N, C-alpha and C positions, 0 to 999 in steps of 0.2 A: 504494500500500500504506500503510495506516494503521499507524504505529508507536506512537501514543499514544492513550489513551482518557481522556476526562473522566469524573469521577464526583462524586457528591454523597453525603456520609456521612449516614446516618439521624439520628444524634445530634450528631456534631461534636466536634472536639478543642477543649477549653478551655485556653487558654494561661494563663500566670501572671497576666496582667492581667484575665483573665475573658473575653477575646474568644473567640468560637466560630468555628472554622474548619471549614467543611463541604465546600467546593468544592476539587477537586484534579485531578491528572493522574497517570496511571500509564503507563509505557512498556512495550513488549514486553520480556520477559526475554531475555537472551542465554545461551548455554551457560555463559559465565563466571559469570553471576549465579547459576546453579544449582549450579555446581561449587565456587566459592570458599567459600561458607558451610559446606560439609561439612568444611572444615579447621578451623573454629572449635571450640575446646574446649567451649564452651557447647552446641553442637549435639551433640557426642559424648556429653555427660552428660544432655542433655534434647533429644530429637529434635523436640519441639514448637517449640523455639526457632528451627528452620529457617524457619518461616513468618515470624517476626519479621524475620529477616535478609533474606529474599527481598523482603518488602514495603519494608523500609528502602532496599533497592537500587533498586527499580523505581518507587516513588512519587516523582515528580520535583517535585511541588508539592502542598502542602496549605495552603490559604488563602494567607497571606503568607509561608509557609515554603518556601524553595527546596530543591532536591535536597540541597545540603550540610547543610541544617538538619533534614531528615527522617531522623532517626537511629533506631537500634534502641530507645533510651530513649523517644523520642516515640511510636513504634509501640506499645510496651508500655503507654503511658499512655492509649491509646485505650479507649473503652468497648467492652465485648465485642461489642455489636451492630455497631459500626463495624469492628472487627477482622475479624469474620465477613464483613461486606460486602466488605471489601478482599480477603480470602482467596478468596471466590467470584469476584470480578471477576478476580483474578490467574489462577485456574484457567480461567475462561471465555476470556480474551483470549490465553492462552498454550497453549490446547488445539488440537491439530490435527484433532480430531474435530468433526463437526457437533454443534451444540447445538440440540436440538429441544425445543420446549415445546408443551403442549396448552393451548389456550385455548377458552373457551366464549363464543359470541356472546350478548350480553346481551339481544338482541331475539328471536332464534328458538331459543335454547338449543342450537344445533348446536355440537358439539365438533370442532375441527380442529387439526392440527399446524402450527406455524410454525417457521422456522429463526431462532433467536435470535442466531446468529453475526453480528457486525457491528452489532448494535443497541447504540447508545451507552448505557452504564451499565445494560444489560439492560432498559431501559424500552421501552414499546410506543408511545410517541408524544410523548416529550417531554423 
């Protein structure tokens, strides 16, 4: 059973020195990960903040930043495209439902469905 998934951010997090961090790892969420943030006052006043806290708890590495350095502040400083990418990844890896996508063959134009569950970073080959 895989409990972690690697990812590559589309844009990347720029640290104070200007270094771009794109590669990272997210672990599967636990029940505690989903329950604890609900106690946070910030979530009670702004439900959208829940995603920030969930990602800060489950992203275990971003570039040279380890789990203890991936904080809510760091997650909030991500570009919107990267934040969206991580939200979608979180939903995909923590969903118990099948994730099915439709793809079209570039050679014959035939459309068919594939199971996207388990594909690293949602990619189809790489």
